DSSP file (Angstrom, degrees, kcal/mol; ACC not computed):
  #  RESIDUE AA STRUCTURE BP1 BP2  ACC     N-H-->O    O-->H-N    N-H-->O    O-->H-N    TCO  KAPPA ALPHA  PHI   PSI    X-CA   Y-CA   Z-CA
    1    1 A M     >        0   0    0      0, 0.0     4,-2.4     0, 0.0     5,-0.1   0.000 360.0 360.0 360.0 -28.0    0.0    0.0    0.0
    2    2 A I  H  >  +     0   0    0      2,-0.2     4,-2.5     1,-0.2     5,-0.2   0.922 360.0  49.1 -64.6 -42.6    2.9    2.4    0.6
    3    3 A L  H  > S+     0   0    0      1,-0.2     4,-2.5     2,-0.2     5,-0.2   0.912 111.4  49.7 -62.6 -41.5    4.0    2.1   -3.1
    4    4 A K  H  > S+     0   0    0      1,-0.2     4,-2.9     2,-0.2    -1,-0.2   0.894 110.2  51.4 -62.0 -39.5    0.4    2.8   -4.1
    5    5 A A  H  X S+     0   0    0     -4,-2.4     4,-2.6     2,-0.2    -2,-0.2   0.908 109.9  49.4 -64.1 -42.2    0.3    5.8   -1.8
    6    6 A L  H  X S+     0   0    0     -4,-2.5     4,-1.9     2,-0.2    -2,-0.2   0.948 115.5  42.4 -60.8 -49.9    3.5    7.2   -3.3
    7    7 A I  H  X S+     0   0    0     -4,-2.5     4,-2.9     1,-0.2     5,-0.3   0.928 115.0  50.2 -64.0 -45.9    2.2    6.8   -6.9
    8    8 A C  H  X>S+     0   0    0     -4,-2.9     4,-2.4    -5,-0.2     5,-0.5   0.913 109.4  51.0 -60.7 -45.4   -1.2    8.2   -6.0
    9    9 A G  H  X5S+     0   0    0     -4,-2.6     4,-1.4    -5,-0.2    -1,-0.2   0.905 115.9  41.0 -59.9 -43.5    0.2   11.2   -4.2
   10   10 A V  H  X5S+     0   0    0     -4,-1.9     4,-2.3    -5,-0.2     5,-0.2   0.949 119.8  42.0 -71.4 -49.8    2.4   12.1   -7.2
   11   11 A V  H  X5S+     0   0    0     -4,-2.9     4,-2.8    -5,-0.2     5,-0.2   0.956 119.7  41.1 -66.1 -51.7    0.0   11.4  -10.0
   12   12 A I  H  X5S+     0   0    0     -4,-2.4     4,-2.6    -5,-0.3     5,-0.3   0.908 115.5  51.7 -66.2 -41.0   -3.1   12.9   -8.4
   13   13 A G  H  X<S+     0   0    0     -4,-1.4     4,-1.7    -5,-0.5    -1,-0.2   0.913 114.1  44.1 -59.8 -43.0   -1.2   15.9   -7.1
   14   14 A G  H  X S+     0   0    0     -4,-2.3     4,-2.3     2,-0.2    -2,-0.2   0.928 115.2  46.6 -68.0 -46.5    0.2   16.6  -10.5
   15   15 A V  H  X S+     0   0    0     -4,-2.8     4,-2.5     1,-0.2    -2,-0.2   0.935 115.4  44.8 -64.0 -47.4   -3.0   16.1  -12.4
   16   16 A L  H  X S+     0   0    0     -4,-2.6     4,-2.6    -5,-0.2    -1,-0.2   0.855 113.0  51.3 -69.2 -33.8   -5.1   18.2  -10.1
   17   17 A S  H  X S+     0   0    0     -4,-1.7     4,-1.1    -5,-0.3    -1,-0.2   0.906 110.9  48.7 -67.3 -40.4   -2.5   21.0  -10.0
   18   18 A F  H >< S+     0   0    0     -4,-2.3     3,-0.6     2,-0.2     4,-0.3   0.947 114.1  45.4 -62.6 -47.7   -2.3   21.1  -13.7
   19   19 A A  H >< S+     0   0    0     -4,-2.5     3,-1.4     1,-0.2    -2,-0.2   0.904 111.6  53.2 -61.8 -41.5   -6.1   21.2  -14.0
   20   20 A G  H >< S+     0   0    0     -4,-2.6     3,-1.7     1,-0.3    -1,-0.2   0.699  91.1  75.6 -67.7 -19.4   -6.3   23.8  -11.3
   21   21 A S  T << S+     0   0    0     -4,-1.1    -1,-0.3    -3,-0.6    -2,-0.2   0.671  87.3  61.9 -67.9 -14.4   -3.8   26.0  -13.1
   22   22 A F  T <  S+     0   0    0     -3,-1.4    -1,-0.3    -4,-0.3    -2,-0.2   0.488  84.4  94.1 -88.1  -3.6   -6.6   27.0  -15.5
   23   23 A V  S <  S-     0   0    0     -3,-1.7     2,-0.0    -4,-0.1    81,-0.0  -0.764  88.7-110.4 -89.5 130.2   -8.6   28.6  -12.7
   24   24 A P        +     0   0    0      0, 0.0     2,-0.3     0, 0.0    80,-0.2  -0.366  52.2 172.1 -58.1 133.1   -8.1   32.3  -12.3
   25   25 A S        -     0   0    0     -4,-0.1     2,-0.3    78,-0.1    75,-0.1  -0.925  30.4-133.9-143.2 165.2   -6.2   32.8   -9.0
   26   26 A R        -     0   0    0     -2,-0.3     2,-0.3    75,-0.1    75,-0.1  -0.869  38.3 -98.5-115.2 153.2   -4.5   35.3   -6.8
   27   27 A E        -     0   0    0     -2,-0.3     2,-0.3    73,-0.1     0, 0.0  -0.579  43.6-131.2 -68.2 127.7   -1.2   35.0   -5.1
   28   28 A L        -     0   0    0     -2,-0.3     2,-0.7     1,-0.0    71,-0.2  -0.630  12.6-127.6 -86.6 142.2   -1.9   34.0   -1.5
   29   29 A S        +     0   0    0     69,-1.5     3,-0.1    -2,-0.3    71,-0.1  -0.790  35.6 162.4 -93.8 117.4   -0.2   35.9    1.3
   30   30 A F        -     0   0    0     -2,-0.7     3,-0.4     1,-0.5    -1,-0.1  -0.088  53.7-110.1-120.9  32.5    1.6   33.7    3.8
   31   31 A G        -     0   0    0      1,-0.2    -1,-0.5     2,-0.0     2,-0.2  -0.413  65.0 -36.1  77.3-151.5    3.8   36.4    5.3
   32   32 A S  S    S+     0   0    0     -2,-0.1     2,-0.2    -3,-0.1    -1,-0.2  -0.294  78.9 156.8-107.4  47.5    7.5   36.6    4.7
   33   33 A L        -     0   0    0     -3,-0.4    -3,-0.1    -2,-0.2     2,-0.0  -0.533  37.6-130.9 -73.9 136.2    8.3   32.8    4.8
   34   34 A T     >  -     0   0    0     -2,-0.2     4,-2.6     1,-0.1     5,-0.2  -0.304  30.7-100.6 -73.7 169.5   11.5   31.8    3.0
   35   35 A F  H  > S+     0   0    0      1,-0.2     4,-2.6     2,-0.2     5,-0.2   0.916 125.4  50.4 -59.0 -43.3   11.4   28.9    0.5
   36   36 A L  H  > S+     0   0    0      1,-0.2     4,-2.5     2,-0.2    -1,-0.2   0.899 110.3  49.3 -63.2 -40.7   12.8   26.6    3.2
   37   37 A Q  H  > S+     0   0    0      2,-0.2     4,-2.9     1,-0.2     5,-0.2   0.912 111.4  49.2 -64.7 -41.8   10.2   27.7    5.7
   38   38 A Q  H  X>S+     0   0    0     -4,-2.6     4,-2.9     2,-0.2     5,-0.8   0.913 110.1  52.2 -62.2 -41.9    7.4   27.2    3.1
   39   39 A L  I  X>S+     0   0    0     -4,-2.6     4,-1.3    -5,-0.2     5,-1.0   0.940 114.4  41.9 -58.6 -48.7    8.8   23.7    2.4
   40   40 A L  I  X>S+     0   0    0     -4,-2.5     5,-3.3     3,-0.2     4,-0.5   0.913 121.2  40.8 -66.5 -43.0    8.8   22.7    6.0
   41   41 A V  I  <>S+     0   0    0     -4,-2.9     5,-2.7     3,-0.2     6,-0.2   0.961 127.3  26.4 -72.4 -52.2    5.4   24.3    6.8
   42   42 A F  I  <5S+     0   0    0     -4,-2.9     5,-0.3    -5,-0.2    -3,-0.2   0.848 127.4  39.0 -87.2 -35.6    3.4   23.3    3.8
   43   43 A W  I  <<S+     0   0    0     -4,-1.3    98,-0.2    -5,-0.8    -3,-0.2   0.846 134.3  10.2 -84.9 -33.3    5.0   20.2    2.5
   44   44 A I  I  X<S+     0   0    0     -5,-1.0     4,-2.5    -4,-0.5     5,-0.2   0.833 127.2  42.1-111.6 -62.7    5.8   18.5    5.8
   45   45 A L  I  ><S+     0   0    0     -5,-3.3     4,-2.7     1,-0.2     5,-0.3   0.907 117.3  46.6 -60.0 -46.3    4.3   20.0    8.9
   46   46 A A  H  ><S+     0   0    0     -5,-2.7     4,-2.6    -6,-0.2     5,-0.3   0.922 113.1  49.9 -63.4 -43.5    0.8   20.7    7.3
   47   47 A S  H  > S+     0   0    0     -5,-0.3     4,-1.8    -6,-0.2    -2,-0.2   0.933 115.4  42.3 -61.2 -46.5    0.7   17.2    5.8
   48   48 A V  H  X S+     0   0    0     -4,-2.5     4,-2.2     2,-0.2    -2,-0.2   0.950 118.6  43.0 -67.8 -49.5    1.6   15.5    9.1
   49   49 A T  H  X S+     0   0    0     -4,-2.7     4,-2.5    -5,-0.2     5,-0.2   0.905 113.8  50.8 -68.3 -40.1   -0.6   17.6   11.4
   50   50 A E  H  X S+     0   0    0     -4,-2.6     4,-3.1    -5,-0.3     5,-0.5   0.899 112.0  47.9 -64.0 -38.5   -3.6   17.6    9.1
   51   51 A E  H  X>S+     0   0    0     -4,-1.8     5,-2.5    -5,-0.3     4,-0.9   0.881 110.7  51.0 -69.9 -36.9   -3.5   13.8    8.7
   52   52 A I  I  <>S+     0   0    0     -4,-2.2     5,-1.6     3,-0.2    -2,-0.2   0.936 118.4  39.0 -62.4 -44.7   -3.2   13.4   12.5
   53   53 A I  I  <>S+     0   0    0     -4,-2.5     5,-2.5     3,-0.2     4,-0.4   0.964 127.2  30.1 -70.6 -52.7   -6.2   15.6   13.1
   54   54 A F  I  <>S+     0   0    0     -4,-3.1     5,-2.9    -5,-0.2     6,-0.2   0.966 134.4  22.7 -80.1 -53.5   -8.4   14.5   10.2
   55   55 A R  I  <>S+     0   0    0     -4,-0.9     5,-0.6    -5,-0.5    -3,-0.2   0.880 129.8  43.2 -81.9 -38.2   -7.6   10.8    9.5
   56   56 A G  I   <S+     0   0    0     -5,-2.5    -3,-0.2    -6,-0.2    -4,-0.2   0.953 131.3  14.6 -74.0 -49.7   -6.1   10.0   13.0
   57   57 A L  I  ><S+     0   0    0     -5,-1.6     4,-2.5    -4,-0.4    -3,-0.2   0.942 131.7  35.5 -91.1 -59.5   -8.6   11.7   15.3
   58   58 A I  I  ><S+     0   0    0     -5,-2.5     4,-3.0     2,-0.2     5,-0.2   0.952 121.0  43.1 -67.9 -51.6  -11.8   12.7   13.3
   59   59 A Q  I  ><S+     0   0    0     -5,-2.9     4,-2.3     1,-0.2    -1,-0.2   0.899 116.1  49.3 -63.6 -39.2  -12.0    9.7   11.0
   60   60 A T  H  ><S+     0   0    0     -5,-0.6     4,-1.2    -6,-0.2    -1,-0.2   0.942 112.6  47.5 -63.7 -46.1  -11.2    7.2   13.7
   61   61 A Y  H >X S+     0   0    0     -4,-2.5     4,-0.8     1,-0.2     3,-0.7   0.942 113.7  47.2 -59.3 -48.8  -13.8    8.8   16.0
   62   62 A L  H >X S+     0   0    0     -4,-3.0     4,-2.7     1,-0.2     3,-0.8   0.871 105.7  59.0 -62.7 -36.1  -16.4    8.8   13.3
   63   63 A S  H 3< S+     0   0    0     -4,-2.3    -1,-0.2     1,-0.3    -2,-0.2   0.783 102.0  55.0 -65.8 -24.9  -15.6    5.2   12.4
   64   64 A W  H << S+     0   0    0     -4,-1.2    -1,-0.3    -3,-0.7    -2,-0.2   0.774 121.1  29.5 -72.8 -26.0  -16.5    4.1   16.0
   65   65 A H  H << S+     0   0    0     -4,-0.8     2,-0.5    -3,-0.8    -2,-0.2   0.596 116.9  53.7-112.6 -16.0  -19.9    5.7   15.7
   66   66 A I     <  -     0   0    0     -4,-2.7    14,-0.3    -5,-0.1     2,-0.2  -0.981  61.1-171.8-127.9 126.3  -20.9    5.5   12.0
   67   67 A S        +     0   0    0     -2,-0.5     2,-0.1    12,-0.1    -3,-0.0  -0.569  36.5  75.1-105.6 175.7  -20.9    2.4   10.0
   68   68 A G        -     0   0    0     -2,-0.2    11,-2.2    11,-0.1    12,-0.4  -0.210  48.1-143.2 108.4 161.8  -21.5    1.9    6.3
   69   69 A S  E     -A   78   0A   0      9,-0.3     2,-0.3    10,-0.1     9,-0.3  -0.970   3.4-141.1-155.8 167.5  -19.5    2.4    3.1
   70   70 A V  E     -A   77   0A   0      7,-3.2     7,-3.5    -2,-0.3     2,-0.6  -0.971  17.8-131.8-132.8 144.6  -19.8    3.4   -0.5
   71   71 A T  E     +A   76   0A   0     -2,-0.3     2,-0.4     5,-0.2     5,-0.2  -0.897  28.3 173.2-102.4 121.9  -18.1    2.0   -3.6
   72   72 A I  E >  S-A   75   0A   0      3,-2.7     3,-1.7    -2,-0.6    -2,-0.0  -0.994  72.5 -11.8-128.3 125.0  -16.5    4.5   -5.9
   73   73 A F  T 3  S-     0   0    0     -2,-0.4    -1,-0.1     1,-0.3     3,-0.1   0.904 128.7 -56.4  51.1  45.8  -14.4    3.4   -8.8
   74   74 A R  T 3  S+     0   0    0      1,-0.2     2,-0.4    -3,-0.1    -1,-0.3   0.634 115.2 118.4  62.7  17.6  -14.3   -0.1   -7.4
   75   75 A S  E <   -A   72   0A   0     -3,-1.7    -3,-2.7     2,-0.0     2,-0.6  -0.949  64.7-129.5-115.6 134.1  -12.9    1.1   -4.2
   76   76 A Q  E     -A   71   0A   0     -2,-0.4     2,-0.4    -5,-0.2    -5,-0.2  -0.707  27.2-174.1 -83.3 120.6  -14.7    0.7   -0.9
   77   77 A L  E     -A   70   0A   0     -7,-3.5    -7,-3.2    -2,-0.6     2,-0.1  -0.964  19.9-128.7-117.9 130.4  -14.9    4.1    1.0
   78   78 A T  E  >  -A   69   0A   0     -2,-0.4     4,-2.1    -9,-0.3    -9,-0.3  -0.404  16.1-124.1 -75.7 153.5  -16.3    4.2    4.6
   79   79 A T  H  > S+     0   0    0    -11,-2.2     4,-2.6     1,-0.2     5,-0.2   0.896 114.8  54.6 -60.5 -40.5  -18.9    6.7    5.5
   80   80 A A  H  > S+     0   0    0    -12,-0.4     4,-2.3   -14,-0.3    -1,-0.2   0.903 107.9  49.5 -60.5 -41.4  -16.6    8.0    8.2
   81   81 A G  H  > S+     0   0    0      2,-0.2     4,-2.3     1,-0.2    -1,-0.2   0.881 111.4  48.5 -65.3 -38.9  -13.9    8.6    5.6
   82   82 A L  H  X S+     0   0    0     -4,-2.1     4,-2.2     2,-0.2    -2,-0.2   0.897 111.9  48.3 -69.6 -40.1  -16.2   10.5    3.3
   83   83 A I  H  X S+     0   0    0     -4,-2.6     4,-2.4     2,-0.2    -2,-0.2   0.928 113.4  48.1 -63.9 -43.9  -17.6   12.7    6.1
   84   84 A T  H  X S+     0   0    0     -4,-2.3     4,-2.7    -5,-0.2    -2,-0.2   0.901 110.5  51.4 -63.1 -41.5  -14.0   13.4    7.2
   85   85 A A  H  X S+     0   0    0     -4,-2.3     4,-2.4     2,-0.2    31,-0.2   0.890 109.6  50.4 -62.9 -39.9  -12.9   14.2    3.6
   86   86 A T  H  X S+     0   0    0     -4,-2.2     4,-2.5     2,-0.2    -2,-0.2   0.931 112.2  46.4 -63.7 -45.8  -15.8   16.6    3.2
   87   87 A F  H  X S+     0   0    0     -4,-2.4     4,-2.0     1,-0.2    -2,-0.2   0.910 110.9  53.5 -61.8 -42.7  -14.9   18.4    6.4
   88   88 A F  H  X S+     0   0    0     -4,-2.7     4,-0.7     1,-0.2    -2,-0.2   0.911 110.5  47.2 -58.7 -44.5  -11.3   18.5    5.3
   89   89 A G  H >< S+     0   0    0     -4,-2.4     3,-1.2     1,-0.2    -2,-0.2   0.936 111.0  50.5 -62.7 -47.1  -12.3   20.1    2.0
   90   90 A L  H >< S+     0   0    0     -4,-2.5     3,-2.0     1,-0.3    -1,-0.2   0.815  99.1  65.3 -64.5 -30.8  -14.5   22.7    3.7
   91   91 A V  H >< S+     0   0    0     -4,-2.0     3,-1.7     1,-0.3    -1,-0.3   0.807  90.1  68.3 -60.0 -28.3  -11.8   23.7    6.2
   92   92 A H  G X< S+     0   0    0     -3,-1.2     3,-1.7    -4,-0.7    -1,-0.3   0.543  73.7  85.5 -73.0  -5.0   -9.8   25.0    3.2
   93   93 A L  G X   +     0   0    0     -3,-2.0     3,-2.2     1,-0.3     4,-0.3   0.712  70.0  81.5 -62.8 -18.5  -12.4   27.7    2.7
   94   94 A A  G X  S+     0   0    0     -3,-1.7     3,-1.5     1,-0.3     4,-0.4   0.712  70.8  78.9 -59.6 -19.0  -10.3   29.5    5.2
   95   95 A L  G X >S+     0   0    0     -3,-1.7     5,-2.0     1,-0.3     3,-1.1   0.722  76.5  72.9 -64.1 -19.1   -8.0   30.4    2.3
   96   96 A L  G X 5S+     0   0    0     -3,-2.2     3,-1.3     1,-0.3    -1,-0.3   0.861  92.6  55.3 -60.0 -33.6  -10.6   33.1    1.5
   97   97 A S  G < 5S+     0   0    0     -3,-1.5    -1,-0.3    -4,-0.3    -2,-0.2   0.639 102.1  57.6 -74.3 -12.8   -9.2   35.0    4.5
   98   98 A Q  G < 5S-     0   0    0     -3,-1.1   -69,-1.5    -4,-0.4    -1,-0.2   0.311 130.2 -91.5 -97.5   7.1   -5.7   34.7    2.9
   99   99 A G  T < 5S+     0   0    0     -3,-1.3    -3,-0.2     1,-0.3    -2,-0.1   0.558  70.2 157.2  99.6   9.1   -6.8   36.5   -0.2
  100  100 A A      < -     0   0    0     -5,-2.0    -1,-0.3     1,-0.1     2,-0.1  -0.411  45.6-114.5 -67.2 142.8   -7.9   33.6   -2.4
  101  101 A A     >  -     0   0    0    -75,-0.1     4,-2.8     1,-0.1     5,-0.2  -0.403  30.0-110.4 -68.8 155.6  -10.3   34.4   -5.2
  102  102 A T  H  > S+     0   0    0      1,-0.2     4,-2.4     2,-0.2     5,-0.2   0.927 118.3  44.1 -59.0 -49.4  -13.7   32.8   -4.8
  103  103 A L  H  > S+     0   0    0      1,-0.2     4,-2.3     2,-0.2    -1,-0.2   0.873 113.2  53.2 -64.1 -36.3  -13.3   30.4   -7.7
  104  104 A Q  H  > S+     0   0    0    -80,-0.2     4,-2.4     2,-0.2    -2,-0.2   0.924 110.0  47.4 -62.2 -45.5   -9.8   29.6   -6.6
  105  105 A A  H  X S+     0   0    0     -4,-2.8     4,-2.5     2,-0.2    -2,-0.2   0.901 111.2  50.5 -64.5 -41.6  -11.0   28.8   -3.1
  106  106 A I  H  X S+     0   0    0     -4,-2.4     4,-2.4     2,-0.2    -1,-0.2   0.911 110.7  50.1 -63.3 -41.5  -13.8   26.6   -4.4
  107  107 A T  H  X S+     0   0    0     -4,-2.3     4,-2.6     2,-0.2    -2,-0.2   0.922 110.8  48.9 -61.3 -44.6  -11.2   24.7   -6.6
  108  108 A I  H  X S+     0   0    0     -4,-2.4     4,-2.8     1,-0.2    -2,-0.2   0.887 109.6  52.7 -63.6 -39.2   -8.9   24.2   -3.6
  109  109 A V  H  X S+     0   0    0     -4,-2.5     4,-2.3     2,-0.2    -1,-0.2   0.931 111.6  46.0 -61.1 -45.7  -11.9   22.9   -1.6
  110  110 A L  H  X S+     0   0    0     -4,-2.4     4,-2.2     2,-0.2    -2,-0.2   0.903 113.6  48.4 -65.1 -41.0  -12.7   20.4   -4.3
  111  111 A V  H  X S+     0   0    0     -4,-2.6     4,-2.7     2,-0.2    -2,-0.2   0.910 112.0  49.6 -64.6 -41.8   -9.1   19.4   -4.6
  112  112 A A  H  X S+     0   0    0     -4,-2.8     4,-2.9     2,-0.2    -2,-0.2   0.863 108.0  54.6 -65.3 -35.4   -8.8   19.0   -0.8
  113  113 A L  H  X S+     0   0    0     -4,-2.3     4,-2.3     2,-0.2    -2,-0.2   0.933 109.8  46.3 -61.4 -45.9  -12.0   16.9   -0.9
  114  114 A I  H  X S+     0   0    0     -4,-2.2     4,-2.3     2,-0.2    -2,-0.2   0.931 113.6  48.4 -62.8 -45.8  -10.4   14.5   -3.4
  115  115 A L  H  X S+     0   0    0     -4,-2.7     4,-3.1     1,-0.2     5,-0.2   0.914 110.8  52.3 -59.3 -42.4   -7.2   14.4   -1.4
  116  116 A G  H  X S+     0   0    0     -4,-2.9     4,-2.6   -31,-0.2    -2,-0.2   0.882 108.4  50.0 -62.0 -39.7   -9.3   13.7    1.7
  117  117 A I  H  X S+     0   0    0     -4,-2.3     4,-2.2     2,-0.2    -1,-0.2   0.928 113.9  45.4 -63.8 -44.9  -11.1   10.8    0.0
  118  118 A I  H  X S+     0   0    0     -4,-2.3     4,-2.2     2,-0.2    -2,-0.2   0.937 114.9  46.5 -65.2 -47.0   -7.8    9.3   -1.1
  119  119 A A  H  X S+     0   0    0     -4,-3.1     4,-2.2     1,-0.2    -2,-0.2   0.903 112.6  51.2 -62.4 -40.8   -6.1    9.8    2.3
  120  120 A G  H  X S+     0   0    0     -4,-2.6     4,-2.5    -5,-0.2    -1,-0.2   0.884 107.4  53.4 -63.3 -38.9   -9.2    8.4    4.0
  121  121 A Y  H  X S+     0   0    0     -4,-2.2     4,-2.6     1,-0.2    -2,-0.2   0.941 110.7  45.8 -59.5 -48.3   -9.1    5.3    1.7
  122  122 A F  H  X S+     0   0    0     -4,-2.2     4,-2.3     1,-0.2     6,-0.4   0.858 110.8  53.9 -66.1 -34.2   -5.5    4.6    2.6
  123  123 A R  H  X S+     0   0    0     -4,-2.2     4,-2.3     2,-0.2     5,-0.2   0.932 111.9  44.7 -62.8 -45.3   -6.3    5.2    6.3
  124  124 A D  H  < S+     0   0    0     -4,-2.5    -2,-0.2     1,-0.2    -1,-0.2   0.906 116.3  45.8 -65.2 -41.7   -9.1    2.6    6.1
  125  125 A K  H  < S+     0   0    0     -4,-2.6    -2,-0.2    -5,-0.2    -1,-0.2   0.852 125.1  28.7 -72.9 -34.8   -7.0    0.1    4.1
  126  126 A T  H  < S-     0   0    0     -4,-2.3    -2,-0.2     2,-0.2    -3,-0.2   0.713  87.2-138.7-100.6 -22.1   -3.8    0.3    6.2
  127  127 A G  S  < S+     0   0    0     -4,-2.3     2,-0.3    -5,-0.4    -4,-0.1   0.657  74.5  96.4  70.5  13.8   -5.1    1.2    9.7
  128  128 A S  S    S-     0   0    0     -6,-0.4    -1,-0.3    -5,-0.2    -2,-0.2  -0.844  75.6-135.4-131.4 163.8   -2.2    3.5    9.8
  129  129 A L  S  > S+     0   0    0     -2,-0.3     4,-2.2     2,-0.1     5,-0.2   0.489  88.0  86.5 -95.7  -5.7   -1.4    7.2    9.2
  130  130 A V  H  > S+     0   0    0      2,-0.2     4,-2.3     1,-0.2     5,-0.2   0.954  90.6  43.8 -61.2 -52.7    1.8    6.5    7.3
  131  131 A A  H  > S+     0   0    0      1,-0.2     4,-2.8     2,-0.2     5,-0.2   0.920 114.0  49.5 -63.3 -45.1    0.2    6.1    3.9
  132  132 A P  H  > S+     0   0    0      0, 0.0     4,-2.6     0, 0.0    -1,-0.2   0.896 111.6  50.0 -60.8 -37.2   -2.2    9.1    4.2
  133  133 A I  H  X S+     0   0    0     -4,-2.2     4,-2.8     2,-0.2     5,-0.2   0.913 111.7  48.2 -65.4 -41.7    0.8   11.3    5.3
  134  134 A I  H  X S+     0   0    0     -4,-2.3     4,-2.7    -5,-0.2     5,-0.3   0.941 113.2  47.3 -62.5 -48.0    2.8   10.1    2.3
  135  135 A V  H  X S+     0   0    0     -4,-2.8     4,-2.4     1,-0.2    -2,-0.2   0.942 115.3  46.0 -58.0 -48.5   -0.1   10.7   -0.1
  136  136 A H  H  X S+     0   0    0     -4,-2.6     4,-2.4    -5,-0.2    -2,-0.2   0.924 114.2  46.9 -63.5 -46.8   -0.7   14.2    1.4
  137  137 A S  H  X S+     0   0    0     -4,-2.8     4,-2.8     2,-0.2    -1,-0.2   0.946 116.0  43.7 -61.6 -49.6    3.0   15.2    1.4
  138  138 A L  H  X S+     0   0    0     -4,-2.7     4,-2.8    -5,-0.2     5,-0.3   0.852 111.2  55.7 -67.4 -33.2    3.6   14.0   -2.1
  139  139 A F  H  X S+     0   0    0     -4,-2.4     4,-2.4    -5,-0.3    -1,-0.2   0.946 112.5  42.3 -59.2 -49.2    0.3   15.6   -3.3
  140  140 A N  H  X S+     0   0    0     -4,-2.4     4,-2.3     2,-0.2    -2,-0.2   0.912 116.5  47.7 -65.5 -43.7    1.5   18.9   -1.9
  141  141 A I  H  X S+     0   0    0     -4,-2.8     4,-2.4     2,-0.2    -2,-0.2   0.960 115.9  42.9 -63.2 -52.1    5.0   18.6   -3.2
  142  142 A T  H  X S+     0   0    0     -4,-2.8     4,-3.1     1,-0.2     5,-0.3   0.907 113.4  53.2 -61.9 -41.9    4.0   17.6   -6.7
  143  143 A G  H  X S+     0   0    0     -4,-2.4     4,-2.6    -5,-0.3    -1,-0.2   0.899 110.3  47.7 -59.5 -41.4    1.2   20.2   -6.7
  144  144 A S  H  X S+     0   0    0     -4,-2.3     4,-2.1     2,-0.2    -2,-0.2   0.907 113.8  46.6 -66.3 -42.2    3.7   22.9   -5.8
  145  145 A I  H  X S+     0   0    0     -4,-2.4     4,-1.4     2,-0.2    -2,-0.2   0.947 116.9  42.5 -66.2 -48.8    6.2   21.8   -8.4
  146  146 A V  H  X S+     0   0    0     -4,-3.1     4,-1.2     1,-0.2     3,-0.2   0.924 114.4  52.3 -63.9 -43.7    3.7   21.5  -11.2
  147  147 A G  H  < S+     0   0    0     -4,-2.6    -1,-0.2    -5,-0.3    -2,-0.2   0.865 111.9  44.9 -61.0 -37.8    2.0   24.8  -10.1
  148  148 A S  H  < S+     0   0    0     -4,-2.1    -1,-0.2     1,-0.2    -2,-0.2   0.732 110.2  55.5 -80.1 -20.7    5.2   26.7  -10.2
  149  149 A A  H  <        0   0    0     -4,-1.4    -1,-0.2    -3,-0.2    -2,-0.2   0.696 360.0 360.0 -82.3 -19.3    6.3   25.2  -13.6
  150  150 A I     <        0   0    0     -4,-1.2    -1,-0.2    -3,-0.2    -2,-0.2   0.468 360.0 360.0 -89.2 360.0    3.1   26.3  -15.3
């Protein structure tokens, strides 16, 4: 599953970043972070902490209280994972307060929803946070590289 997580993070991050590059956007203000600080904060720290909070705490809690699943693209997704992914996506609306354009924020919410579904799937399949963290980190890294190259 780790190899699948690696591939999924890179491919999905690249494809969605490329698709998102066609959406009108504004440069988001994150203060005066250096490139190294951005790398540490957005590529590593955000991925790890968001996965601990969303897949580790919220999805686990919901899975204790909500049963059921849905099959999407021949993959079994738990109801708890889908609810958590939706919440994860909606949390990214906070980017509006950082100066994101409305369509840009909606695109980021949808991309975060997709990432949340994928990370939730790996959480359910592995019972661990390692694969979701890998998917999330590589998704962010690839997205940043593709986004800056376009």
